[in-house]
N, C-alpha and C positions, 0 to 999 in steps of 0.2 A: 478410172484411175487404177493403175496396176498396184496392188497392195504390197508387192515385194520390192518394187524399184522406186517408189515415191514415198516421201514422208507422210505419215498419217496426220490428219489435222488434229489440233489440240482438243477440239470438242469431241473427238472419238477417244484419243489416248488418255486424256484427263479423267473421264469417268471410268475407264477401264482400270487405271491405277487406283482410283478411289474405291473401286469394288474390293480391293485387297483387304481393307480394314474390316468390313462386315463379314467377309468370308473367313478371316482369321478368328473373328469373334464366334462365328458359327462352329468353327473347328475346335473350340475349347480355349479361346483367348490365347492363342499361340503368339509368341513374340516374333517379330519380323525384322530381318536385317541380313546383310551379306557379310559384313566384316567379321562377325563372330565365327563364320565358317572356317577361317584360317586357324583360329584357336581350336575348334573341334578337330580339324585335320591334324594339327600338331598333337592333340590329346590322343588321337588314334595311333599315330605313327612314331612319336618321339620315343627313342629307346630309354633314355634316362630322363624322367619327367620331373620338372620342378613342381612345387606345390600348386602353382597357378594352373597346371595342366592335369592335376589329379582330381578328376571329377567324372561323373557318369555322363559322358557325352551323348549316349543313346537317348537318355531322357531329356537332356538339355537341348540337343540340336539335331537329332536324327532326321526329323522332318525337314529341317532347314538345309541339311546336306542334300536331301533329295531335291529340294528346290534349286540348289546350286548346280547339281548334276543336270537337272532339266534345263536350266538357263544356259549352261555350257553346251548341252546337246542342241538346243534350239539355235544358238549362235553358230554352231558348226553347220547345221542344216541350211540356215539362211546364207552362210558364207559359200556353201556349195551351190545353192540355187541361184544366187546373185553374185557371180564371181567378179564382175567389174562394176562396182557401184559408182555412182557419181554423187559427190557431196553437193548439197544445195547450200552454198554460202553466199552471203551478200557480197556485193562488189567491194564494200568498205573492208569487210573481213579478209577477203582475198588480197586486197591491196596491203593491209597491215601485215598479213602473213608473208607476202612477197618482200616487204621491207625487212623482215627478219630472216630472209633467205629460204623460206618454205614456199616452193612454187609448184611442186608435184602434188596435186590434190585429186588424183584419179582414183584412189582407193578409199577404204574406210578411214585410214590414217595416213599422214604424210610419210612417204618412204624415206625421206631425208632424215626423219627422226626415228621411225619404227621399222627398221630392217636390221638383219644381223650385221651388215656392214656398219651401219650407224651406231649400233649398240656396242660394237667391238672397239670403239674409240674411248679415250679417257672422258670426253664430254658425255658420251652416251652412257658409259658406266656410272659416272657421277649422277646423271639425271635419273637413271633407273634405280640405283641404290638409294640416292638421296630422296627421290620421290617416294619410293617404297617405305623408307624410314619415316618420312613425314606423314604419310597416310596411315601407317601402322601406329605411330605414336599418337597422332590426332584422334583416331578412332578409339584407341584405348583410353586416352585422356578424357574424351567426350562421352565415353560409355556407349559408343555405337557409331554407326555410319550415317550417311545422308539418307539412305532408304529407311533405316530403322527410325531415326529421329524425324525425318521429313514426312514420312508416310504415316507410320503408326503413332509416333510420339506426339506429333502435332494434332492428329485426329483425336487423341486422348486428352488434348489440352494440357500437356505437361510443360511447365515452364522450363525445365532443363532442356527439353527438346527444342523449344523456341530459341533459347540461348545458343544451343549447339548449332542449329541451322543458320542463325545469324553469323556465328563464327565461321561456319563452312563457306558461306558466301563471301565474307570479308577475306578469308584466306584465299579463296579462288580468285577474287579480284586482285589481291596483292600479288599472288603468284603470276597471274596473267599479265599485269601491267608493270610489275617491278622485277620479279625474279626471272621470268621467261626471256625478256629482252636481254638481260645480263648473260644468261646462259647461251643464247643463240647468236650473239654478236661476237 
């Protein structure tokens, strides 16, 4: 199996993700999550900072910013090494997407939704701004994102993380089955 062009099996990726928690404990009980990086970036670069952004981002998230930079760099390298990926979708998923008008599944994301041409439309702008707002509001309201709650919060047996993860899944299902068909038709 070619590790760059085929999906890794769950029994490999699951334990690799599971190793994050003990490694973070060994590194000094570091918190993990990706959504807080936007706050750190705003705390670094915002010229007039509201009270929410006035904190020591170096102590709070310096290592997490390094993680984000590494994940971004890894994505760029993989995008360069695997320029024409093929999505492995079930026939039912491909059929459901085709019913919504999404037929070009030759890249990582459908070009009919994620291209400069598609984003330059009112629908594309509404989807990217609305989606960004919902994700930003949801992670701020939940006190973290899916990676923070789903990986470290659940591993620490935190009830708020379990509630947040259930909310993330319910929101994802509602968005997929209710909101997305309304936006794409």
